[in-house]
N, C-alpha and C positions, 0 to 999 in steps of 0.2 A: 504494500500500500504506500510506502514512503516514496518509491520511485514514480509511481503513477501520479501521486500528488505533486511531486516536483515537476513532472512533465507538464501537467495542467497549469501549474503556477507559472512556469516559464512561458507557455503559450499566452496566458492572460496578460502577463507583463509586456510581451511583445506587442499585442494588440493595443494595450493602453499607451505604449510609447508611440505607436503610429498615429493614434487618435490625437495625441497631445502635440504632434509635430506642427511647428508654426507654418503659416502659409508661405513664407519666404523659402523655407526648405522644400516645400512641396513644389514651388515654381521651378526650383533648380532642376527638377526631373522633367520639365517641359510643360508649356502651357498648351492652349488650344491653337488650332490653325484656322484662318479665315482666308478666303480667296476674293480678291478684288480685281475685276477685269477692266481693261481699257478697250473700249469698242466704240466705233462711230464718233471718235474724238471726245468722249466723256468717260469719267470714272464710273464704274458700276457701283452698286450698293455696297456701302461699308458696314462693318459690324456695329450693332448698337450697344453691345456689351463687352467690348474688348477690355482686357486687363493687362497690366504690366506683366511681361513674360510671355504673352501670346505672340503668335507669328502671323504676319500678313504675307500672303503669297500674291504678288502682283503679276498679272498676266496681260500681255499686250496682244490683243486680237486684231489690232489695226494693221494697215500696210505701211505705216510710218513709225519712226522711232518716237518713244515717249519716255518721260521720267515720272517718278513719284518722289517729289522733292518736298521735304518738310520745311516750312518757313522758319522753324526754330533750329534748323540745322541738325536735327537728331538723326536724319537719314536722307540719302539721295540715291535712288535706284534708277539706273538707266537701262532701258529695254529696247532691243531691236524688235522689229515685227516678228510675232510668233514666239517670242521668248518669255520666260518667267524668272522671277527672283524673289527672295525672301527678306523680310525685315522683322526682327524681334523687337517688340515694343519695350522700351527701356524706362519710360517715365510716364507718370500720370498727367492728365490735362487734355485740353482741346488742341489737337495738332492740325494746323492748316496745311493742306497738301496741294501741290499744283504741279503742272508739267512745264518745265522751263522752255520747251519749244512751242507750246500751245498754252499761253497763260489763261485762256478762257476755261481750260480744264482745271477745275478746282473741286475739292471736297474737304471735309473735316472729320478726323478720327477722334472720337471721344474715348479716352483711355482712363480707366479708373485703377486705383491701387488695389492690389489683391487683399 
C-alpha cells in the first residue's frame, strides 16, 4: 500500500504543479496561430482575440509584393506574391499595420496580454 500511495501522490502533485503554472510559462510552449490574407489589395480579417505569444501567418494572395508593417516598428514582413511569413506577437496594445507599397492597405491588430 505504501508504494501505491506514493505513486498516486506523485501523480496528484504533478497535476497540481501544471495547474499552478503561470500563463507566461504556458506561452513559452507556443500560442495560437491566426492567418491573415492579403487579397485584392486589402488585408483580410484579423483576429479579434489575439494575445501576446500568438502567431500571425501573413499570406499574400495578390500578384504584387506586399508588406505587413507595424507602425510601432514591432515587425515588418515583406511578401512576394504567393508567399507567406510568420510574426509572433510580442507586446500588448493596438498595433496599426499597413503595406509600405500600398498605404491604403491598413488594419489594426488588437493584442491583449495573456
